[in-house]
Backbone as numpy.savetxt, mean C-alpha at the origin, in Angstrom:
# Nx Ny Nz CAx CAy CAz Cx Cy Cz
2.55 -17.29 -19.11 3.34 -16.81 -18.00 3.18 -15.30 -17.82
2.67 -14.60 -18.84 2.52 -13.16 -18.73 1.37 -12.75 -17.82
0.46 -13.64 -17.54 -0.70 -13.32 -16.72 -0.38 -13.37 -15.23
0.70 -14.03 -14.85 1.02 -14.22 -13.42 1.24 -12.88 -12.71
2.06 -11.97 -13.22 2.24 -10.69 -12.51 0.94 -9.89 -12.41
0.12 -9.96 -13.44 -1.14 -9.21 -13.43 -2.05 -9.74 -12.32
-2.15 -11.06 -12.21 -3.01 -11.66 -11.18 -2.46 -11.36 -9.79
-1.15 -11.51 -9.59 -0.57 -11.29 -8.27 -0.65 -9.83 -7.84
-0.38 -8.91 -8.75 -0.46 -7.48 -8.41 -1.90 -7.10 -8.10
-2.84 -7.60 -8.89 -4.25 -7.33 -8.62 -4.66 -7.86 -7.26
-4.26 -9.09 -6.95 -4.58 -9.67 -5.65 -3.95 -8.87 -4.51
-2.72 -8.44 -4.70 -2.03 -7.68 -3.66 -2.72 -6.34 -3.42
-3.12 -5.67 -4.48 -3.81 -4.39 -4.35 -5.15 -4.58 -3.64
-5.88 -5.63 -4.02 -7.17 -5.89 -3.37 -6.99 -6.25 -1.89
-6.02 -7.08 -1.59 -5.80 -7.50 -0.20 -5.36 -6.33 0.66
-4.40 -5.55 0.18 -3.92 -4.41 0.97 -4.99 -3.32 1.07
-5.73 -3.11 0.00 -6.81 -2.13 0.04 -7.89 -2.51 1.03
-8.24 -3.80 1.06 -9.25 -4.26 2.02 -8.74 -4.12 3.44
-7.50 -4.50 3.68 -6.93 -4.39 5.02 -6.86 -2.92 5.46
-6.49 -2.05 4.54 -6.41 -0.63 4.88 -7.79 -0.06 5.17
-8.80 -0.50 4.39 -10.16 -0.04 4.64 -10.62 -0.42 6.04
-10.41 -1.68 6.43 -10.87 -2.11 7.74 -10.05 -1.48 8.87
-8.78 -1.20 8.63 -7.98 -0.53 9.65 -8.48 0.90 9.87
-8.76 1.59 8.79 -9.28 2.96 8.91 -10.66 2.94 9.53
-11.51 1.97 9.13 -12.85 1.86 9.69 -12.79 1.60 11.20
-11.87 0.74 11.61 -11.72 0.44 13.03 -11.33 1.69 13.81
-10.37 2.44 13.26 -9.95 3.67 13.93 -11.10 4.69 13.96
-11.84 4.75 12.89 -12.95 5.70 12.82 -14.04 5.32 13.83
-14.39 4.04 13.87 -15.40 3.58 14.82 -14.95 3.79 16.25
-13.70 3.57 16.50 -13.16 3.78 17.83 -13.18 5.26 18.19
-12.95 6.10 17.20 -12.94 7.53 17.43 -14.32 8.12 17.57
-15.35 7.40 17.09 -16.72 7.90 17.23 -17.11 8.07 18.69
-16.53 7.26 19.52 -16.82 7.36 20.95 -16.17 8.60 21.55
-15.11 9.06 20.91 -14.39 10.20 21.45 -14.31 11.31 20.41
-13.11 11.57 19.96 -12.87 12.66 19.02 -12.85 12.12 17.59
-13.78 12.55 16.79 -13.89 12.09 15.40 -12.73 12.63 14.56
-12.32 13.83 14.86 -11.24 14.46 14.10 -9.92 13.69 14.27
-9.67 13.20 15.47 -8.45 12.44 15.73 -8.45 11.12 14.94
-9.62 10.50 14.83 -9.71 9.26 14.08 -9.43 9.49 12.60
-9.97 10.55 12.03 -9.71 10.87 10.63 -8.24 11.24 10.40
-7.68 11.96 11.35 -6.27 12.33 11.25 -5.38 11.08 11.28
-5.74 10.12 12.15 -4.98 8.87 12.23 -5.11 8.08 10.93
-6.30 8.03 10.38 -6.50 7.33 9.11 -5.70 7.98 7.98
-5.68 9.28 7.94 -4.89 9.99 6.92 -3.41 9.75 7.07
-2.94 9.75 8.31 -1.52 9.48 8.55 -1.15 8.06 8.12
-2.02 7.11 8.45 -1.75 5.71 8.07 -1.73 5.56 6.55
-2.63 6.22 5.86 -2.65 6.16 4.40 -1.38 6.79 3.82
-0.94 7.91 4.38 0.27 8.56 3.89 1.50 7.69 4.14
1.59 7.08 5.31 2.71 6.19 5.62 2.70 4.99 4.67
1.51 4.45 4.41 1.40 3.32 3.50 1.92 3.68 2.11
1.54 4.84 1.60 1.98 5.25 0.27 3.49 5.47 0.25
4.04 6.08 1.30 5.49 6.30 1.36 6.26 4.98 1.41
5.78 4.04 2.22 6.44 2.74 2.31 6.33 2.01 0.97
5.20 2.11 0.30 5.02 1.48 -1.00 6.00 2.05 -2.02
6.19 3.36 -2.01 7.16 3.99 -2.91 8.59 3.57 -2.59
8.92 3.47 -1.30 10.26 3.03 -0.91 10.53 1.60 -1.34
9.55 0.73 -1.17 9.72 -0.67 -1.59 9.89 -0.74 -3.11
9.13 0.05 -3.85 9.27 0.07 -5.30 10.66 0.57 -5.71
11.15 1.60 -5.04 12.47 2.13 -5.35 13.57 1.11 -5.04
13.48 0.47 -3.88 14.48 -0.54 -3.52 14.44 -1.70 -4.50
13.24 -2.12 -4.89 13.11 -3.20 -5.86 13.74 -2.82 -7.19
13.49 -1.60 -7.63 14.07 -1.13 -8.89 15.59 -1.10 -8.83
16.13 -0.57 -7.73 17.59 -0.47 -7.60 18.23 -1.85 -7.55
17.66 -2.76 -6.78 18.22 -4.11 -6.67 18.14 -4.84 -8.00
17.03 -4.70 -8.71 16.90 -5.38 -9.99 17.87 -4.81 -11.02
18.14 -3.50 -10.95 19.13 -2.92 -11.86 20.54 -3.41 -11.51
20.82 -3.55 -10.21 22.12 -4.05 -9.78 22.34 -5.49 -10.25
21.27 -6.26 -10.30 21.36 -7.65 -10.75 21.40 -7.77 -12.26
21.22 -6.66 -12.96 21.30 -6.67 -14.41 20.02 -7.08 -15.11
18.89 -6.97 -14.43 17.62 -7.31 -15.06 17.18 -6.21 -16.01
16.57 -6.62 -17.12 16.10 -5.67 -18.12 14.70 -5.19 -17.70
14.58 -3.92 -17.37 13.32 -3.38 -16.89 12.62 -2.51 -17.93
13.05 -2.58 -19.18 12.42 -1.76 -20.20 11.11 -2.38 -20.65
10.17 -1.51 -21.03 8.89 -1.99 -21.53 9.06 -2.46 -22.97
8.31 -3.47 -23.36 8.46 -3.98 -24.75 7.99 -3.00 -25.79
């Protein structure tokens, strides 16, 4: 049962990383027709928003699990 979180977290990182790569690539390709700098700026903003949302979700998960009395200490 200890392998389940490792597999799911790995899959989630791969899936979200792939989706983020293609989203940035799409914006970059779209920007090649026009302003390249705007496309890179959009990609950077999307990456920053993604990291902030990921941190917020982790914080909310931590707070809720502590409220439920789950033991979050490392062995």
